[in-house]
C-alpha positions as CSV (number, residue, x, y, z in Angstrom):
1,X,14.3,155.2,88.4
2,X,15.1,153.1,91.1
3,X,17.6,150.7,89.0
4,X,19.2,153.7,87.9
5,X,20.2,154.8,91.1
6,X,21.4,151.4,92.0
7,X,23.6,151.7,88.7
8,X,25.6,155.0,89.4
9,X,26.2,153.8,93.0
10,X,27.7,151.0,91.6
11,X,29.7,153.0,89.5
12,X,30.8,155.2,92.2
13,X,32.2,152.5,94.3
14,X,35.7,152.4,93.6
15,X,36.2,156.3,93.6
16,X,34.6,156.2,97.2
17,X,36.6,153.2,98.5
18,X,40.0,155.7,97.6
19,X,38.5,158.7,99.3
20,X,37.3,157.1,102.7
21,X,40.2,155.4,102.5
22,X,41.5,151.9,102.3
23,X,39.7,149.0,105.0
24,X,41.6,148.0,107.8
25,X,44.3,145.9,107.8
26,X,43.9,142.0,108.8
27,X,46.7,140.5,111.4
28,X,47.9,137.3,109.4
29,X,49.8,135.2,112.1
30,X,53.3,134.9,111.3
31,X,55.1,132.8,110.4
32,X,58.2,131.5,112.9
33,X,61.5,133.0,111.8
34,X,63.5,130.0,110.3
35,X,66.4,128.0,112.7
36,X,69.9,129.4,112.0
37,X,72.0,126.8,110.6
38,X,75.5,126.1,113.5
39,X,78.4,127.1,111.6
40,X,80.7,123.8,111.1
41,X,84.3,124.5,111.4
42,X,87.7,122.4,111.7
43,X,86.8,122.3,115.2
44,X,84.4,120.1,115.2
45,X,85.5,116.6,115.7
46,X,82.6,115.7,112.8
47,X,85.1,117.1,110.3
48,X,88.0,117.1,108.9
49,X,90.3,120.2,106.5
50,X,91.2,118.3,103.6
51,X,92.8,121.8,101.6
52,X,89.7,124.7,101.2
53,X,87.3,122.2,102.3
54,X,85.6,120.2,104.9
55,X,84.9,116.9,105.0
56,X,83.2,114.3,107.3
57,X,85.6,112.9,109.4
58,X,84.2,109.1,108.9
59,X,84.8,109.2,104.7
60,X,88.3,110.8,105.8
61,X,89.0,107.6,107.6
62,X,87.3,104.9,105.0
63,X,89.0,106.4,102.5
64,X,92.5,106.5,104.3
65,X,92.1,102.5,105.3
66,X,91.2,101.6,101.8
67,X,93.8,103.6,100.4
68,X,96.3,102.3,103.5
69,X,99.0,99.3,102.6
70,X,100.2,96.8,104.6
71,X,103.1,97.4,106.5
72,X,106.7,95.4,105.8
73,X,106.3,91.9,107.4
74,X,109.7,90.0,106.0
75,X,112.9,89.4,108.1
76,X,115.6,91.4,106.9
77,X,113.4,94.4,106.2
78,X,115.2,98.2,106.9
79,X,117.7,95.8,109.2
80,X,120.0,93.3,109.0
81,X,118.9,89.4,110.2
82,X,120.4,86.4,110.3
83,X,117.8,84.1,111.6
84,X,117.4,82.1,108.3
85,X,120.5,80.6,109.1
86,X,121.7,81.2,105.2
87,X,123.0,85.0,104.7
88,X,122.7,88.0,106.4
89,X,119.7,90.0,105.1
90,X,118.8,93.3,104.4
91,X,116.1,95.1,102.1
92,X,115.6,98.8,102.9
93,X,111.6,98.3,101.1
94,X,111.2,95.0,100.3
95,X,108.2,93.1,102.0
96,X,109.5,90.0,102.1
97,X,113.0,89.6,101.1
98,X,115.1,86.8,100.5
99,X,118.6,85.6,100.1
100,X,120.4,86.1,96.5
101,X,120.3,82.8,94.8
102,X,124.3,82.7,93.7
103,X,128.1,84.0,93.9
104,X,129.5,86.5,92.2
105,X,132.5,86.2,93.6
106,X,132.1,89.6,96.2
107,X,133.9,89.9,99.5
108,X,132.1,91.7,101.8
109,X,134.5,92.6,104.4
110,X,137.4,93.3,101.3
111,X,134.7,95.8,100.3
112,X,134.4,97.3,103.5
113,X,138.3,98.1,103.9
114,X,138.8,99.1,100.1
115,X,136.2,101.3,100.2
116,X,136.4,102.3,103.5
117,X,132.8,101.4,104.7
118,X,132.0,100.7,108.5
119,X,129.3,97.6,108.4
120,X,128.1,94.9,106.0
121,X,124.5,95.3,106.2
122,X,123.9,92.3,104.4
123,X,122.1,90.9,101.0
124,X,118.0,90.8,99.4
125,X,117.6,89.2,96.0
126,X,115.4,91.3,93.3
127,X,116.2,90.5,90.1
128,X,119.6,91.4,90.4
129,X,121.9,90.2,94.2
130,X,122.0,94.1,96.0
131,X,124.6,94.2,98.8
132,X,124.6,97.1,101.0
133,X,127.0,98.8,103.6
134,X,126.8,101.3,106.2
135,X,128.5,104.6,106.3
136,X,127.5,107.2,109.4
137,X,125.7,110.1,108.3
138,X,124.8,108.3,104.5
139,X,122.0,106.8,103.1
140,X,122.9,102.6,102.8
141,X,125.4,102.9,99.9
142,X,124.6,99.3,97.6
143,X,126.3,97.3,94.7
144,X,124.9,95.0,92.4
145,X,125.8,91.6,90.6
146,X,124.4,89.4,88.2
147,X,125.0,87.0,85.3
148,X,124.3,88.6,81.9
149,X,124.0,87.1,78.6
150,X,126.9,87.1,76.6
151,X,130.2,84.8,75.3
152,X,132.9,87.0,76.3
153,X,132.9,90.4,78.0
154,X,133.3,92.0,74.8
155,X,129.6,90.7,73.5
156,X,128.4,91.2,77.1
157,X,129.1,95.3,76.0
158,X,128.3,95.8,73.5
159,X,124.6,95.3,73.9
160,X,125.3,97.1,77.2
161,X,126.3,100.8,75.7
162,X,124.1,100.2,72.7
163,X,120.8,100.4,75.0
164,X,122.7,103.1,76.8
165,X,123.5,105.2,73.5
166,X,119.6,104.3,73.0
167,X,118.8,106.0,76.0
168,X,120.9,108.8,76.8
169,X,120.8,110.1,73.0
170,X,124.6,110.3,73.3
171,X,126.4,107.9,70.6
172,X,129.8,108.9,72.5
173,X,129.1,106.2,75.2
174,X,131.4,104.0,75.7
175,X,132.6,101.5,78.5
176,X,136.5,101.4,78.5
177,X,138.9,99.2,80.0
178,X,139.2,99.4,84.1
179,X,142.8,100.2,84.9
180,X,144.9,97.4,86.4
181,X,142.1,94.8,85.4
182,X,142.8,92.5,82.8
183,X,139.7,91.8,81.0
184,X,136.9,94.0,82.5
185,X,135.2,96.6,81.3
186,X,133.2,99.3,82.7
187,X,131.4,102.2,82.2
188,X,129.4,105.6,83.9
189,X,126.4,107.9,83.9
190,X,125.7,110.0,86.0
191,X,126.1,108.2,89.9
192,X,125.6,104.8,88.1
193,X,128.0,102.6,87.5
194,X,128.6,99.3,85.7
195,X,131.5,96.9,85.1
196,X,131.8,93.5,83.2
197,X,134.0,90.3,84.5
198,X,135.4,87.9,82.9
199,X,137.2,84.5,84.4
200,X,134.3,82.5,85.2
201,X,131.8,80.6,82.4
202,X,128.6,83.3,82.9
203,X,130.0,87.2,82.4
204,X,129.5,88.9,85.8
205,X,127.5,92.5,85.6
206,X,128.6,94.7,89.0
207,X,126.3,97.8,89.4
208,X,127.1,100.7,92.1
209,X,126.1,104.3,93.1
210,X,129.0,106.5,93.8
211,X,128.4,107.2,97.3
212,X,129.8,103.5,97.9
213,X,133.2,103.7,96.5
214,X,135.6,105.8,94.3
215,X,137.1,105.2,91.0
216,X,140.1,103.5,92.8
217,X,139.2,101.7,95.3
218,X,136.3,99.6,93.2
219,X,139.0,98.8,90.3
220,X,140.5,97.0,93.5
221,X,137.3,95.6,94.7
222,X,136.7,94.3,91.2
223,X,140.0,93.1,90.8
224,X,139.3,90.7,93.8
225,X,136.2,89.4,92.1
226,X,137.5,88.3,88.4
227,X,140.3,86.6,91.0
228,X,137.8,84.9,92.9
229,X,137.3,80.7,92.4
230,X,134.4,80.4,90.9
231,X,132.5,78.1,93.1
232,X,131.3,74.4,92.1
233,X,127.7,74.0,90.5
234,X,125.6,73.1,93.8
235,X,128.3,74.0,96.5
236,X,127.2,75.3,99.9
237,X,128.0,78.5,100.8
238,X,130.6,79.5,102.9
239,X,129.0,81.8,105.5
240,X,126.6,84.1,105.8
241,X,128.6,87.1,104.6
242,X,129.5,86.8,101.7
243,X,133.9,85.9,101.0
244,X,135.6,85.6,97.3
245,X,136.5,82.1,97.2
246,X,140.5,81.1,97.2
């Protein structure tokens, strides 16, 4: 009988707990609040903004130092220089400019006067010989000269015209005679001009930008070059500034 009573009490225990209420709450110690992360923005000297993102300043500095190119160090870079004793050097962007390797009959003083330029800045060699001139308020104007393949001007022009026709997809492109300069041919596309000159044992090609000279004045410059005497092989230059031999 007692066992039956114990069984009934055990079966009624859940109901008695509900009627009598929940046991007392147990006090569990709460965890300390997590510290709030400090706000990092571009005012923090440790970071640098790049676009919409912030990066550690030290990382940006390392990347910039890696990508930084050494500053040009050669004499004549961006300024006229005659300390080499051979020519007046000038090169806007070459780190180690050098004097031109030959003469082409260009007379710097004549070019200045004919084209209304104010100062001959100098020369430098990069594939071809570049001559630079100054006019107030403008970027340096330039002419370039070189010897090209071809026994005659006609041969050199044929190769030149074929290349320009192909590059420009223009079958009508063709060089024409330079007015007043016998045997010389020239052509242009946009702001670039080319001329091929007779008279020496090698054909000379001259190129220039529209900014340096008008067509009328340039024809006089080219005539001066054609009439210039070719230097004897190994002959010393006649000065730091190029001039046409007579």
